[in-house]
PDBQT receptor file of N, H, CA, C and O in Angstrom, charges set to zero:
ATOM      1  N   MET A   1      79.657 140.071 193.143  1.00  0.00    +0.000 N 
ATOM      2  CA  MET A   1      80.549 139.627 192.118  1.00  0.00    +0.000 C 
ATOM      3  C   MET A   1      80.799 138.130 192.299  1.00  0.00    +0.000 C 
ATOM      4  O   MET A   1      80.956 137.641 193.418  1.00  0.00    +0.000 OA
ATOM      5  N   PHE A   2      80.832 137.428 191.191  1.00  0.00    +0.000 N 
ATOM      6  H   PHE A   2      80.705 137.825 190.282  1.00  0.00    +0.000 HD
ATOM      7  CA  PHE A   2      81.085 135.997 191.222  1.00  0.00    +0.000 C 
ATOM      8  C   PHE A   2      82.441 135.709 190.600  1.00  0.00    +0.000 C 
ATOM      9  O   PHE A   2      82.887 136.422 189.701  1.00  0.00    +0.000 OA
ATOM     10  N   ARG A   3      83.080 134.677 191.076  1.00  0.00    +0.000 N 
ATOM     11  H   ARG A   3      82.717 134.098 191.806  1.00  0.00    +0.000 HD
ATOM     12  CA  ARG A   3      84.411 134.301 190.611  1.00  0.00    +0.000 C 
ATOM     13  C   ARG A   3      84.330 132.949 189.924  1.00  0.00    +0.000 C 
ATOM     14  O   ARG A   3      83.684 132.024 190.417  1.00  0.00    +0.000 OA
ATOM     15  N   LYS A   4      84.995 132.845 188.774  1.00  0.00    +0.000 N 
ATOM     16  H   LYS A   4      85.520 133.596 188.373  1.00  0.00    +0.000 HD
ATOM     17  CA  LYS A   4      85.091 131.569 188.066  1.00  0.00    +0.000 C 
ATOM     18  C   LYS A   4      86.400 130.894 188.484  1.00  0.00    +0.000 C 
ATOM     19  O   LYS A   4      87.423 131.571 188.585  1.00  0.00    +0.000 OA
ATOM     20  N   PRO A   5      86.397 129.578 188.729  1.00  0.00    +0.000 N 
ATOM     21  CA  PRO A   5      87.607 128.902 189.205  1.00  0.00    +0.000 C 
ATOM     22  C   PRO A   5      88.768 128.951 188.211  1.00  0.00    +0.000 C 
ATOM     23  O   PRO A   5      89.922 128.829 188.622  1.00  0.00    +0.000 OA
ATOM     24  N   TRP A   6      88.499 129.124 186.929  1.00  0.00    +0.000 N 
ATOM     25  H   TRP A   6      87.561 129.222 186.595  1.00  0.00    +0.000 HD
ATOM     26  CA  TRP A   6      89.556 129.126 185.915  1.00  0.00    +0.000 C 
ATOM     27  C   TRP A   6      89.998 130.541 185.523  1.00  0.00    +0.000 C 
ATOM     28  O   TRP A   6      90.762 130.706 184.572  1.00  0.00    +0.000 OA
ATOM     29  N   SER A   7      89.529 131.552 186.238  1.00  0.00    +0.000 N 
ATOM     30  H   SER A   7      88.908 131.419 187.010  1.00  0.00    +0.000 HD
ATOM     31  CA  SER A   7      89.873 132.932 185.917  1.00  0.00    +0.000 C 
ATOM     32  C   SER A   7      91.378 133.163 186.027  1.00  0.00    +0.000 C 
ATOM     33  O   SER A   7      92.037 132.622 186.914  1.00  0.00    +0.000 OA
ATOM     34  N   LYS A   8      91.911 133.976 185.112  1.00  0.00    +0.000 N 
ATOM     35  H   LYS A   8      91.375 134.415 184.391  1.00  0.00    +0.000 HD
ATOM     36  CA  LYS A   8      93.337 134.300 185.128  1.00  0.00    +0.000 C 
ATOM     37  C   LYS A   8      93.655 135.396 186.141  1.00  0.00    +0.000 C 
ATOM     38  O   LYS A   8      94.810 135.564 186.532  1.00  0.00    +0.000 OA
ATOM     39  N   THR A   9      92.636 136.140 186.566  1.00  0.00    +0.000 N 
ATOM     40  H   THR A   9      91.698 136.003 186.249  1.00  0.00    +0.000 HD
ATOM     41  CA  THR A   9      92.833 137.195 187.558  1.00  0.00    +0.000 C 
ATOM     42  C   THR A   9      92.191 136.778 188.870  1.00  0.00    +0.000 C 
ATOM     43  O   THR A   9      91.258 135.974 188.888  1.00  0.00    +0.000 OA
ATOM     44  N   GLU A  10      92.682 137.314 189.936  1.00  0.00    +0.000 N 
ATOM     45  H   GLU A  10      93.439 137.967 189.921  1.00  0.00    +0.000 HD
ATOM     46  CA  GLU A  10      92.158 136.988 191.267  1.00  0.00    +0.000 C 
ATOM     47  C   GLU A  10      91.602 138.249 191.912  1.00  0.00    +0.000 C 
ATOM     48  O   GLU A  10      92.328 139.225 192.098  1.00  0.00    +0.000 OA
ATOM     49  N   SER A  11      90.323 138.234 192.252  1.00  0.00    +0.000 N 
ATOM     50  H   SER A  11      89.733 137.440 192.101  1.00  0.00    +0.000 HD
ATOM     51  CA  SER A  11      89.688 139.374 192.912  1.00  0.00    +0.000 C 
ATOM     52  C   SER A  11      89.973 139.338 194.404  1.00  0.00    +0.000 C 
ATOM     53  O   SER A  11      90.105 138.268 194.998  1.00  0.00    +0.000 OA
ATOM     54  N   ASP A  12      90.066 140.511 194.996  1.00  0.00    +0.000 N 
ATOM     55  H   ASP A  12      89.959 141.380 194.513  1.00  0.00    +0.000 HD
ATOM     56  CA  ASP A  12      90.229 140.589 196.443  1.00  0.00    +0.000 C 
ATOM     57  C   ASP A  12      88.926 140.229 197.151  1.00  0.00    +0.000 C 
ATOM     58  O   ASP A  12      88.936 139.644 198.234  1.00  0.00    +0.000 OA
ATOM     59  N   TYR A  13      87.795 140.592 196.519  1.00  0.00    +0.000 N 
ATOM     60  H   TYR A  13      87.787 141.067 195.639  1.00  0.00    +0.000 HD
ATOM     61  CA  TYR A  13      86.486 140.342 197.117  1.00  0.00    +0.000 C 
ATOM     62  C   TYR A  13      85.585 139.664 196.101  1.00  0.00    +0.000 C 
ATOM     63  O   TYR A  13      85.564 140.055 194.934  1.00  0.00    +0.000 OA
ATOM     64  N   PHE A  14      84.841 138.655 196.528  1.00  0.00    +0.000 N 
ATOM     65  H   PHE A  14      84.858 138.337 197.477  1.00  0.00    +0.000 HD
ATOM     66  CA  PHE A  14      83.819 138.037 195.690  1.00  0.00    +0.000 C 
ATOM     67  C   PHE A  14      82.800 137.362 196.582  1.00  0.00    +0.000 C 
ATOM     68  O   PHE A  14      83.096 136.991 197.718  1.00  0.00    +0.000 OA
ATOM     69  N   LEU A  15      81.597 137.208 196.058  1.00  0.00    +0.000 N 
ATOM     70  H   LEU A  15      81.356 137.509 195.136  1.00  0.00    +0.000 HD
ATOM     71  CA  LEU A  15      80.508 136.634 196.823  1.00  0.00    +0.000 C 
ATOM     72  C   LEU A  15      80.589 135.111 196.833  1.00  0.00    +0.000 C 
ATOM     73  O   LEU A  15      80.410 134.477 197.873  1.00  0.00    +0.000 OA
ATOM     74  N   GLU A  16      80.862 134.531 195.665  1.00  0.00    +0.000 N 
ATOM     75  H   GLU A  16      81.008 135.046 194.821  1.00  0.00    +0.000 HD
ATOM     76  CA  GLU A  16      80.824 133.084 195.540  1.00  0.00    +0.000 C 
ATOM     77  C   GLU A  16      81.639 132.644 194.341  1.00  0.00    +0.000 C 
ATOM     78  O   GLU A  16      81.770 133.394 193.374  1.00  0.00    +0.000 OA
ATOM     79  N   THR A  17      82.186 131.448 194.386  1.00  0.00    +0.000 N 
ATOM     80  H   THR A  17      82.080 130.838 195.172  1.00  0.00    +0.000 HD
ATOM     81  CA  THR A  17      82.856 130.842 193.245  1.00  0.00    +0.000 C 
ATOM     82  C   THR A  17      81.856 129.936 192.540  1.00  0.00    +0.000 C 
ATOM     83  O   THR A  17      81.272 129.047 193.160  1.00  0.00    +0.000 OA
ATOM     84  N   VAL A  18      81.659 130.162 191.244  1.00  0.00    +0.000 N 
ATOM     85  H   VAL A  18      82.134 130.884 190.740  1.00  0.00    +0.000 HD
ATOM     86  CA  VAL A  18      80.691 129.389 190.468  1.00  0.00    +0.000 C 
ATOM     87  C   VAL A  18      81.348 128.865 189.198  1.00  0.00    +0.000 C 
ATOM     88  O   VAL A  18      82.259 129.493 188.659  1.00  0.00    +0.000 OA
ATOM     89  N   SER A  19      80.884 127.717 188.725  1.00  0.00    +0.000 N 
ATOM     90  H   SER A  19      80.144 127.207 189.163  1.00  0.00    +0.000 HD
ATOM     91  CA  SER A  19      81.437 127.162 187.491  1.00  0.00    +0.000 C 
ATOM     92  C   SER A  19      80.430 127.199 186.348  1.00  0.00    +0.000 C 
ATOM     93  O   SER A  19      80.795 126.939 185.201  1.00  0.00    +0.000 OA
ATOM     94  N   GLU A  20      79.159 127.519 186.640  1.00  0.00    +0.000 N 
ATOM     95  H   GLU A  20      78.862 127.730 187.572  1.00  0.00    +0.000 HD
ATOM     96  CA  GLU A  20      78.161 127.584 185.583  1.00  0.00    +0.000 C 
ATOM     97  C   GLU A  20      77.980 129.016 185.103  1.00  0.00    +0.000 C 
ATOM     98  O   GLU A  20      78.433 129.962 185.747  1.00  0.00    +0.000 OA
ATOM     99  N   TRP A  21      77.306 129.166 183.955  1.00  0.00    +0.000 N 
ATOM    100  H   TRP A  21      76.937 128.397 183.432  1.00  0.00    +0.000 HD
ATOM    101  CA  TRP A  21      77.036 130.476 183.390  1.00  0.00    +0.000 C 
ATOM    102  C   TRP A  21      75.863 131.080 184.141  1.00  0.00    +0.000 C 
ATOM    103  O   TRP A  21      74.851 130.408 184.338  1.00  0.00    +0.000 OA
ATOM    104  N   ILE A  22      75.975 132.326 184.563  1.00  0.00    +0.000 N 
ATOM    105  H   ILE A  22      76.798 132.872 184.403  1.00  0.00    +0.000 HD
ATOM    106  CA  ILE A  22      74.921 133.001 185.307  1.00  0.00    +0.000 C 
ATOM    107  C   ILE A  22      74.257 134.023 184.395  1.00  0.00    +0.000 C 
ATOM    108  O   ILE A  22      74.940 134.838 183.774  1.00  0.00    +0.000 OA
ATOM    109  N   VAL A  23      72.925 133.987 184.309  1.00  0.00    +0.000 N 
ATOM    110  H   VAL A  23      72.370 133.326 184.814  1.00  0.00    +0.000 HD
ATOM    111  CA  VAL A  23      72.166 134.989 183.568  1.00  0.00    +0.000 C 
ATOM    112  C   VAL A  23      71.393 135.810 184.592  1.00  0.00    +0.000 C 
ATOM    113  O   VAL A  23      70.529 135.291 185.299  1.00  0.00    +0.000 OA
ATOM    114  N   PHE A  24      71.713 137.082 184.660  1.00  0.00    +0.000 N 
ATOM    115  H   PHE A  24      72.415 137.503 184.085  1.00  0.00    +0.000 HD
ATOM    116  CA  PHE A  24      71.052 137.973 185.593  1.00  0.00    +0.000 C 
ATOM    117  C   PHE A  24      69.734 138.453 184.993  1.00  0.00    +0.000 C 
ATOM    118  O   PHE A  24      69.608 138.507 183.770  1.00  0.00    +0.000 OA
ATOM    119  N   PRO A  25      68.741 138.805 185.827  1.00  0.00    +0.000 N 
ATOM    120  CA  PRO A  25      67.426 139.218 185.315  1.00  0.00    +0.000 C 
ATOM    121  C   PRO A  25      67.486 140.368 184.316  1.00  0.00    +0.000 C 
ATOM    122  O   PRO A  25      66.695 140.403 183.374  1.00  0.00    +0.000 OA
ATOM    123  N   PHE A  26      68.407 141.306 184.504  1.00  0.00    +0.000 N 
ATOM    124  H   PHE A  26      69.050 141.278 185.270  1.00  0.00    +0.000 HD
ATOM    125  CA  PHE A  26      68.494 142.436 183.585  1.00  0.00    +0.000 C 
ATOM    126  C   PHE A  26      69.093 142.056 182.239  1.00  0.00    +0.000 C 
ATOM    127  O   PHE A  26      69.118 142.888 181.332  1.00  0.00    +0.000 OA
ATOM    128  N   GLU A  27      69.580 140.823 182.079  1.00  0.00    +0.000 N 
ATOM    129  H   GLU A  27      69.560 140.148 182.816  1.00  0.00    +0.000 HD
ATOM    130  CA  GLU A  27      70.148 140.360 180.818  1.00  0.00    +0.000 C 
ATOM    131  C   GLU A  27      69.171 139.527 179.994  1.00  0.00    +0.000 C 
ATOM    132  O   GLU A  27      69.492 139.167 178.861  1.00  0.00    +0.000 OA
ATOM    133  N   LEU A  28      68.009 139.214 180.516  1.00  0.00    +0.000 N 
ATOM    134  H   LEU A  28      67.748 139.507 181.437  1.00  0.00    +0.000 HD
ATOM    135  CA  LEU A  28      67.110 138.274 179.851  1.00  0.00    +0.000 C 
ATOM    136  C   LEU A  28      66.723 138.709 178.441  1.00  0.00    +0.000 C 
ATOM    137  O   LEU A  28      66.671 137.868 177.544  1.00  0.00    +0.000 OA
ATOM    138  N   GLY A  29      66.451 139.982 178.217  1.00  0.00    +0.000 N 
ATOM    139  H   GLY A  29      66.492 140.665 178.946  1.00  0.00    +0.000 HD
ATOM    140  CA  GLY A  29      66.107 140.457 176.879  1.00  0.00    +0.000 C 
ATOM    141  C   GLY A  29      67.254 140.264 175.908  1.00  0.00    +0.000 C 
ATOM    142  O   GLY A  29      67.040 139.826 174.777  1.00  0.00    +0.000 OA
ATOM    143  N   GLU A  30      68.448 140.578 176.322  1.00  0.00    +0.000 N 
ATOM    144  H   GLU A  30      68.623 140.933 177.240  1.00  0.00    +0.000 HD
ATOM    145  CA  GLU A  30      69.624 140.431 175.467  1.00  0.00    +0.000 C 
ATOM    146  C   GLU A  30      69.904 138.963 175.166  1.00  0.00    +0.000 C 
ATOM    147  O   GLU A  30      70.253 138.620 174.037  1.00  0.00    +0.000 OA
ATOM    148  N   VAL A  31      69.755 138.102 176.154  1.00  0.00    +0.000 N 
ATOM    149  H   VAL A  31      69.471 138.381 177.072  1.00  0.00    +0.000 HD
ATOM    150  CA  VAL A  31      69.978 136.671 175.951  1.00  0.00    +0.000 C 
ATOM    151  C   VAL A  31      68.982 136.138 174.924  1.00  0.00    +0.000 C 
ATOM    152  O   VAL A  31      69.347 135.334 174.067  1.00  0.00    +0.000 OA
ATOM    153  N   GLY A  32      67.735 136.578 175.005  1.00  0.00    +0.000 N 
ATOM    154  H   GLY A  32      67.438 137.232 175.701  1.00  0.00    +0.000 HD
ATOM    155  CA  GLY A  32      66.715 136.155 174.040  1.00  0.00    +0.000 C 
ATOM    156  C   GLY A  32      67.050 136.603 172.634  1.00  0.00    +0.000 C 
ATOM    157  O   GLY A  32      66.882 135.835 171.688  1.00  0.00    +0.000 OA
ATOM    158  N   ARG A  33      67.524 137.843 172.474  1.00  0.00    +0.000 N 
ATOM    159  H   ARG A  33      67.661 138.467 173.244  1.00  0.00    +0.000 HD
ATOM    160  CA  ARG A  33      67.907 138.343 171.151  1.00  0.00    +0.000 C 
ATOM    161  C   ARG A  33      69.088 137.560 170.597  1.00  0.00    +0.000 C 
ATOM    162  O   ARG A  33      69.104 137.216 169.415  1.00  0.00    +0.000 OA
ATOM    163  N   GLN A  34      70.070 137.277 171.436  1.00  0.00    +0.000 N 
ATOM    164  H   GLN A  34      70.056 137.556 172.396  1.00  0.00    +0.000 HD
ATOM    165  CA  GLN A  34      71.231 136.520 170.971  1.00  0.00    +0.000 C 
ATOM    166  C   GLN A  34      70.851 135.102 170.586  1.00  0.00    +0.000 C 
ATOM    167  O   GLN A  34      71.330 134.586 169.576  1.00  0.00    +0.000 OA
ATOM    168  N   ARG A  35      70.001 134.467 171.373  1.00  0.00    +0.000 N 
ATOM    169  H   ARG A  35      69.612 134.886 172.193  1.00  0.00    +0.000 HD
ATOM    170  CA  ARG A  35      69.567 133.111 171.081  1.00  0.00    +0.000 C 
ATOM    171  C   ARG A  35      68.801 133.066 169.754  1.00  0.00    +0.000 C 
ATOM    172  O   ARG A  35      69.010 132.166 168.941  1.00  0.00    +0.000 OA
ATOM    173  N   ALA A  36      67.919 134.038 169.544  1.00  0.00    +0.000 N 
ATOM    174  H   ALA A  36      67.749 134.770 170.204  1.00  0.00    +0.000 HD
ATOM    175  CA  ALA A  36      67.153 134.093 168.298  1.00  0.00    +0.000 C 
ATOM    176  C   ALA A  36      68.087 134.293 167.104  1.00  0.00    +0.000 C 
ATOM    177  O   ALA A  36      67.897 133.673 166.058  1.00  0.00    +0.000 OA
ATOM    178  N   ALA A  37      69.086 135.147 167.256  1.00  0.00    +0.000 N 
ATOM    179  H   ALA A  37      69.241 135.650 168.106  1.00  0.00    +0.000 HD
ATOM    180  CA  ALA A  37      70.028 135.389 166.172  1.00  0.00    +0.000 C 
ATOM    181  C   ALA A  37      70.832 134.129 165.863  1.00  0.00    +0.000 C 
ATOM    182  O   ALA A  37      71.085 133.825 164.697  1.00  0.00    +0.000 OA
ATOM    183  N   MET A  38      71.230 133.402 166.893  1.00  0.00    +0.000 N 
ATOM    184  H   MET A  38      71.024 133.650 167.839  1.00  0.00    +0.000 HD
ATOM    185  CA  MET A  38      72.003 132.175 166.680  1.00  0.00    +0.000 C 
ATOM    186  C   MET A  38      71.160 131.093 166.012  1.00  0.00    +0.000 C 
ATOM    187  O   MET A  38      71.680 130.286 165.242  1.00  0.00    +0.000 OA
ATOM    188  N   GLU A  39      69.854 131.075 166.307  1.00  0.00    +0.000 N 
ATOM    189  H   GLU A  39      69.432 131.731 166.932  1.00  0.00    +0.000 HD
ATOM    190  CA  GLU A  39      68.974 130.071 165.728  1.00  0.00    +0.000 C 
ATOM    191  C   GLU A  39      68.422 130.505 164.378  1.00  0.00    +0.000 C 
ATOM    192  O   GLU A  39      67.692 129.750 163.735  1.00  0.00    +0.000 OA
ATOM    193  N   GLY A  40      68.763 131.711 163.944  1.00  0.00    +0.000 N 
ATOM    194  H   GLY A  40      69.356 132.324 164.466  1.00  0.00    +0.000 HD
ATOM    195  CA  GLY A  40      68.316 132.206 162.651  1.00  0.00    +0.000 C 
ATOM    196  C   GLY A  40      66.868 132.660 162.656  1.00  0.00    +0.000 C 
ATOM    197  O   GLY A  40      66.273 132.853 161.595  1.00  0.00    +0.000 OA
ATOM    198  N   GLY A  41      66.300 132.832 163.834  1.00  0.00    +0.000 N 
ATOM    199  H   GLY A  41      66.783 132.675 164.696  1.00  0.00    +0.000 HD
ATOM    200  CA  GLY A  41      64.910 133.275 163.950  1.00  0.00    +0.000 C 
ATOM    201  C   GLY A  41      64.807 134.776 163.947  1.00  0.00    +0.000 C 
ATOM    202  O   GLY A  41      65.790 135.484 163.730  1.00  0.00    +0.000 OA
ATOM    203  N   LYS A  42      63.594 135.259 164.192  1.00  0.00    +0.000 N 
ATOM    204  H   LYS A  42      62.795 134.684 164.369  1.00  0.00    +0.000 HD
ATOM    205  CA  LYS A  42      63.370 136.689 164.246  1.00  0.00    +0.000 C 
ATOM    206  C   LYS A  42      63.940 137.243 165.543  1.00  0.00    +0.000 C 
ATOM    207  O   LYS A  42      63.920 136.585 166.583  1.00  0.00    +0.000 OA
ATOM    208  N   GLU A  43      64.441 138.447 165.462  1.00  0.00    +0.000 N 
ATOM    209  H   GLU A  43      64.457 138.982 164.617  1.00  0.00    +0.000 HD
ATOM    210  CA  GLU A  43      65.004 139.094 166.652  1.00  0.00    +0.000 C 
ATOM    211  C   GLU A  43      63.874 139.548 167.557  1.00  0.00    +0.000 C 
ATOM    212  O   GLU A  43      62.867 140.074 167.083  1.00  0.00    +0.000 OA
ATOM    213  N   ALA A  44      64.034 139.349 168.839  1.00  0.00    +0.000 N 
ATOM    214  H   ALA A  44      64.852 138.922 169.224  1.00  0.00    +0.000 HD
ATOM    215  CA  ALA A  44      63.044 139.778 169.829  1.00  0.00    +0.000 C 
ATOM    216  C   ALA A  44      62.998 141.288 169.871  1.00  0.00    +0.000 C 
ATOM    217  O   ALA A  44      64.038 141.932 169.734  1.00  0.00    +0.000 OA
ATOM    218  N   PRO A  45      61.828 141.875 170.057  1.00  0.00    +0.000 N 
ATOM    219  CA  PRO A  45      61.740 143.336 170.128  1.00  0.00    +0.000 C 
ATOM    220  C   PRO A  45      62.489 143.888 171.317  1.00  0.00    +0.000 C 
ATOM    221  O   PRO A  45      62.509 143.286 172.391  1.00  0.00    +0.000 OA
ATOM    222  N   ARG A  46      63.107 145.042 171.116  1.00  0.00    +0.000 N 
ATOM    223  H   ARG A  46      63.091 145.531 170.244  1.00  0.00    +0.000 HD
ATOM    224  CA  ARG A  46      63.825 145.700 172.216  1.00  0.00    +0.000 C 
ATOM    225  C   ARG A  46      62.838 146.450 173.092  1.00  0.00    +0.000 C 
ATOM    226  O   ARG A  46      61.890 147.054 172.590  1.00  0.00    +0.000 OA
ATOM    227  N   PRO A  47      63.058 146.414 174.402  1.00  0.00    +0.000 N 
ATOM    228  CA  PRO A  47      62.167 147.167 175.296  1.00  0.00    +0.000 C 
ATOM    229  C   PRO A  47      62.345 148.669 175.103  1.00  0.00    +0.000 C 
ATOM    230  O   PRO A  47      63.439 149.135 174.786  1.00  0.00    +0.000 OA
ATOM    231  N   ALA A  48      61.279 149.412 175.294  1.00  0.00    +0.000 N 
ATOM    232  H   ALA A  48      60.390 149.033 175.552  1.00  0.00    +0.000 HD
ATOM    233  CA  ALA A  48      61.346 150.882 175.173  1.00  0.00    +0.000 C 
ATOM    234  C   ALA A  48      62.197 151.440 176.308  1.00  0.00    +0.000 C 
ATOM    235  O   ALA A  48      62.062 151.047 177.467  1.00  0.00    +0.000 OA
ATOM    236  N   ALA A  49      63.071 152.362 175.940  1.00  0.00    +0.000 N 
ATOM    237  H   ALA A  49      63.181 152.681 174.999  1.00  0.00    +0.000 HD
ATOM    238  CA  ALA A  49      63.964 152.947 176.960  1.00  0.00    +0.000 C 
ATOM    239  C   ALA A  49      63.426 154.203 177.528  1.00  0.00    +0.000 C 
ATOM    240  O   ALA A  49      64.058 154.810 178.392  1.00  0.00    +0.000 OA
TER     241      ALA A  49
């Protein structure tokens, strides 16, 4: 778990305090779809579940 310095809540345990946005590998497909939607492009295909 990562902690943001401006968070309103305080965790008892965290790995690191970070100020940048973190994209985890399992989010890459979703980030691509959101980016395409924001740019008005075609939506990326969803992976088969």
